[in-house]
N, C-alpha and C positions, 0 to 999 in steps of 0.2 A: 085323554080322557080315558081310555081304558085302564091305566094305572090306578086314577083317580077313583073309578068305580070300584076296582079290586079294592083299593084301600078302605073304601068305606063299607065294603062287605066285611074286611077283617075286623074293623071297629064295631060293626054290628054284632058280629060273632062274640066279640070280647064283652060286651056290653050283656048280651044273653047269657053268655056261659058264666059270667060273674052271677048275675042275679039268680041263676039256677043254683049253685054251689054256697053261695054266701052265707044262707041260713044254716046249711048243713056242714059246714067245714070252717066255722069262725074261730079266730084266736081269741081266747078270753081278755077281757079286757081288765084294767087295774091290776096286772100282775107286775111283780118285781121284774126288772129288766132281766136279771140273771135266770128267771123262770121262763121269761118270755124266749129268750135264746134257747134254753133247754126244750121249749115246746116246739120251736121251729126246727131244732136239729135233731129231733126223733126221726125224720124223715130223711133218709140216706140217699135216695136217688132225686136228681133233678133232671128234668128235659126241657130243652129250650127249643122252641120252634120259631126260628126268624121269621118275620112278615115280608120284608121288602128291604132290598140293598140298591140304589141307584146306581149310575154310570161311574166307571172307572177309567182310567188311561194308561198306556204303556208304550212300549215300542219293541220292533222285530226286525231282525234282518236274517236272511238264509241266502247263502251263495256258495259256489265251489269253482275250483279251477281244476284242469286236467293237463297232464304233460304230453306235448307232441313228440312222440318218438323222433322223427326225423330231424328235427333241429333242437330238441332240449327246450322249446319255448313252451309258453304257457297259453291256453285259450279260456277265455271266460263261458262256463257252462251254462248257469243259469243263476237267478236271484229272486228274492222276495223280500220286501222291505216295506215300511209304512208305520202309521201310527194306529193305536188299538183303542177303540171305544167299546165298552161291554156291560152287559147288565147282569148281576149275579143272583142266583137263586140257591140259598144255602140248604143243603142236605138236614143239617141240624147239630145240636150239641148234647151230648148225654155225659152225665157226672154221677160219680158214685163214691161216698166217702165212707170209710171205716177208721174209728178213732183217730189217730193221727194221720192217716193216708186218703190221698184223693186220686182217683182214676177217671181219666177223661178221653172221650173220642168226639172230634168235632170235624167239620169240612163242608164243602159246597161243590156244587157242579155249575158251570155256566157255558153259555153260547156267547161268543163275541160277536158284535155287530161292528165291522171293521171296514177300513179302505185299504186293506192289503192289496198289494198288486203284484203278481207272480210274471216274470219274464223268463220264457225260455230261451234256447240256445238261438232260435230263429228271431228273437226279439219279438215274439208275440205276448201280448200281457192278457191276463187272466185275473178276475178278482178273486180274493183269497178269504178265508176265514179261519178261527181257531175255535175249538171246543176245549175246556178244561176241567179236571177234577183234582181239588186239593183236599187231603185228608191228614188229621194229626191225631196222634194217640199218645196219651203221656201219663206217667206216674209221678205224683208229688208227695213230700214228707214234710208235715207240719213242723217248722223248728222255733216258731214264736207265737205265743198267744198271750195278749194281754186283755183283761176285762176292767172297766172302769164302770161300776153299777151306778154310781151317782150321777155321772154323766150319760149313762144309757149307752155306752160305747164298747164296743169289742174290736180288737185289731189281730189279724192273723196274717203269717208268712208262711208261703209254701214254695221252695225250690222244687222244679222239675226236672225230668228228662224224658225223652222218649223218640218219636220217629215221624217226619213228614212224608208224604206221599204225593208226588205230583205226576199227572197224566195230561198230556196234551195231544190233541188231533188237529193237525195243520194241513189243511186242504184247499184245492182250488175249487171254486164253485162253478156249476154247471159246465164240469169237464173231469177227466181223470188225469190231468197233466200232473197234480201233485197229490200226495197223499202221506204225510209223515204221521209216527206216533211215538213221540220221545216220552219216555216213562224213567223217573227215576225215585229212590228213596233215600232219605238223608236223616243223619242224626240231628236232634235238637236238645239243647238245653235252655231254661229258662226259669223265670219266677212269678209267681202270682201273689197278690196281697189283697186282703179284704178288709174293709171298714164298715162294721155293722153299727147303725144307729136307728134303735126303736125296730121299725119294720123294714127299713132300708138297708141295702147293701151295696156300697160301692166297691168295684172290684177292679184291678189293673193286672194285665197280663204282658209280659215282655219275654220273648224268646228269639235265639238265633240259631241257624242251622247250616248244614252244608259244610262249613269250614274248608272251604276251598278244595274238598275232595272231588276230583273231576271237573274243577273250575265251577262248583256250584256254592252260591252264598244265597241265604235267605234270612228274613228277619221279619218278626211280626210284634205288634203292638196294639192291645185292646184296652178301651176304657168302657166301663159298663155300670149303669146304676139300675137296681130294681127295686121294686116296692111289692111286698108280700099281703095281698088282701086277705088271704086266707091260708091255712096250713097247706093246701094243695096249690093254690093258683097265686101266680105274680105276673107283673110286666115289667118288661125292661126297655131300656133305651140307652144305646152307647155308640162308640166310633171304633172302626177297625181299620189298620192299615198293615199292609205286607209288602213287602219287596223280595224279588228273587232275580238270581242271575244264572244263566245257563250259557256256556260258550265251549263248545267242543266240536269235533268232527261227528257228524251224523250221516250214514249212508253216503260216506265218501264226500260229504260237503261239508262246510262250517255253518252249524246252526247257533246263532247268537240270539238270545232272548235277554231282555230286561224289563221288567214289569213293576209298577208301583200301582197298588191297588188299596184305595182308601175310600171310607164313606161311612153314613150312619146305617145303625141296626135297630129294628124295633122287633121284640120278641115276646111271646107268650111263655110263660115258665110253669112247670107242671112238678110239684114235689110230691113223693111217695114214700 
């Protein structure tokens, strides 16, 4: 019920906000499509404020072994494993366009609701959880643009490159048994394509990162449709999917992460 109430509040905010600005910031009707594109693109900044992303799933394992000097054998030190269920709350998405260039920063912070179990050397089990922040910054250059005024269409393609930052805090609940903070930065390359139709923008982004540097791999795919009610305000609906791997020694134990994150995104869009 709590999420439903929040969603209704968001919708009410959208309606009130639209009613306030619609009369002051409207896009003129009966324009040629090329004039409409020019009028919309006079605003270089776009800020997206996502409203809600529901649960995602993933898997996680953490453990280690130590050598016993007297016989050369091994003893199991500790382990943590389980399935992850999480709720995402995005930080936002900021974009700036200048001629053929686009610069963007986006990301989110999340707290995971999980059934992770940590077991120490004494085989005592403790519930565990993960907090995470994932940020992406990139720059792209437009290599293709095609306008078809008669059909009210425009198509653009931007290859891009940048960095992805991932920070996780892995800890045991109600105890100080476990507190890990793996953080890494990885290069990414990708491409984004846009299809403009009247006031609609349909956009797709695909990128890969990590490239097996320190056993890291990541990938992102996003599909989004947005409608511009005015020069300033728009509303978007889309779907995002991300996968990343982390498998290496961390604090003398092996840390293995494999997460698949996917779900719908509803966003308010402001153009300046």
